[in-house]
PLY file of the C-alpha trace (Angstrom):
ply
format ascii 1.0
element vertex 106
property float x
property float y
property float z
element edge 105
property int vertex1
property int vertex2
end_header
-42.45 -263.87 178.97
-44.03 -261.48 181.77
-42.52 -264.02 184.22
-38.41 -264.07 183.28
-39.18 -260.51 183.53
-40.47 -260.70 187.07
-37.50 -263.31 187.24
-35.00 -261.30 186.66
-36.30 -257.70 188.57
-36.29 -260.12 191.46
-33.19 -260.76 191.06
-32.34 -256.85 190.56
-34.05 -255.78 194.24
-32.22 -259.23 195.71
-29.08 -257.03 195.84
-29.15 -253.72 193.54
-24.96 -253.13 194.22
-24.42 -256.59 192.47
-23.72 -256.13 188.64
-26.37 -258.50 186.65
-25.28 -261.33 184.77
-27.47 -261.56 182.23
-25.87 -264.29 180.01
-26.15 -266.44 183.39
-29.52 -265.57 183.75
-30.50 -266.34 180.55
-28.54 -269.68 180.76
-30.12 -270.73 183.61
-33.52 -269.53 181.53
-33.25 -271.26 178.69
-32.80 -268.72 176.69
-30.07 -266.27 175.23
-28.97 -263.23 176.55
-29.71 -260.99 173.85
-33.90 -262.76 173.93
-33.56 -261.39 177.38
-32.63 -257.64 176.83
-35.05 -257.27 174.40
-37.57 -258.78 176.39
-36.86 -256.43 178.78
-36.92 -253.32 177.01
-39.95 -254.08 175.03
-42.21 -255.03 178.30
-40.19 -252.28 180.48
-39.90 -249.96 178.57
-36.47 -249.26 179.06
-33.16 -251.04 178.79
-32.46 -253.38 181.64
-28.92 -251.69 181.97
-30.92 -248.19 182.75
-33.22 -249.84 184.87
-30.77 -251.44 187.24
-29.10 -247.91 186.87
-32.42 -245.66 188.21
-33.33 -248.59 190.73
-30.09 -247.99 192.73
-29.57 -244.07 192.20
-33.77 -244.24 193.47
-32.02 -246.84 196.42
-29.31 -244.25 197.01
-31.34 -241.18 197.43
-33.45 -242.66 199.80
-30.23 -243.75 201.94
-29.36 -239.63 201.30
-32.79 -238.18 202.45
-32.80 -240.62 205.81
-29.12 -239.44 206.30
-26.63 -241.62 205.25
-23.23 -241.00 207.19
-20.68 -240.31 203.81
-21.91 -239.54 200.07
-18.73 -241.71 199.15
-20.02 -244.95 201.44
-23.54 -244.54 199.16
-21.70 -244.46 195.97
-19.58 -247.53 196.22
-22.22 -249.51 197.99
-23.90 -248.70 194.42
-20.89 -249.98 192.42
-19.68 -246.43 191.67
-15.56 -245.48 192.01
-16.09 -242.07 193.14
-18.41 -239.26 193.96
-17.67 -237.30 191.41
-19.42 -240.69 188.71
-21.98 -241.17 191.12
-23.34 -237.85 191.81
-23.23 -237.45 187.46
-25.09 -240.12 187.30
-27.72 -239.00 190.53
-28.38 -236.03 188.67
-29.20 -237.40 185.61
-31.57 -239.54 186.88
-33.12 -236.96 189.91
-32.47 -233.86 187.99
-30.38 -232.31 191.85
-27.03 -233.36 193.10
-26.92 -236.50 196.00
-25.37 -233.14 198.16
-28.40 -231.30 197.90
-30.74 -234.52 197.72
-29.36 -234.92 201.79
-29.41 -231.83 202.64
-33.56 -231.34 201.59
-34.38 -233.96 203.93
-37.13 -232.78 206.70
0 1
1 2
2 3
3 4
4 5
5 6
6 7
7 8
8 9
9 10
10 11
11 12
12 13
13 14
14 15
15 16
16 17
17 18
18 19
19 20
20 21
21 22
22 23
23 24
24 25
25 26
26 27
27 28
28 29
29 30
30 31
31 32
32 33
33 34
34 35
35 36
36 37
37 38
38 39
39 40
40 41
41 42
42 43
43 44
44 45
45 46
46 47
47 48
48 49
49 50
50 51
51 52
52 53
53 54
54 55
55 56
56 57
57 58
58 59
59 60
60 61
61 62
62 63
63 64
64 65
65 66
66 67
67 68
68 69
69 70
70 71
71 72
72 73
73 74
74 75
75 76
76 77
77 78
78 79
79 80
80 81
81 82
82 83
83 84
84 85
85 86
86 87
87 88
88 89
89 90
90 91
91 92
92 93
93 94
94 95
95 96
96 97
97 98
98 99
99 100
100 101
101 102
102 103
103 104
104 105
């Protein structure tokens, strides 16, 4: 079980902006998507989708603090179709908006 958890975390880390195909991952690991999602939630303490969303927002925040040229570029890179949707997701994870995070760099 831990090996499967590590494999799915590695999949997310390989390219965080890519959508996770949990059904394909499950087939490749000889199990079901239901089992993968349940196991991930039990071991990680959060659903797979929430882990992916939080990981993307963490990477996006790091880019903004480093001085990413455009909020739209960052939003699109992490799978959001608009700056508004990205801003809502960012605020729900970090408690501040992306523009404020970008302005807070030292």
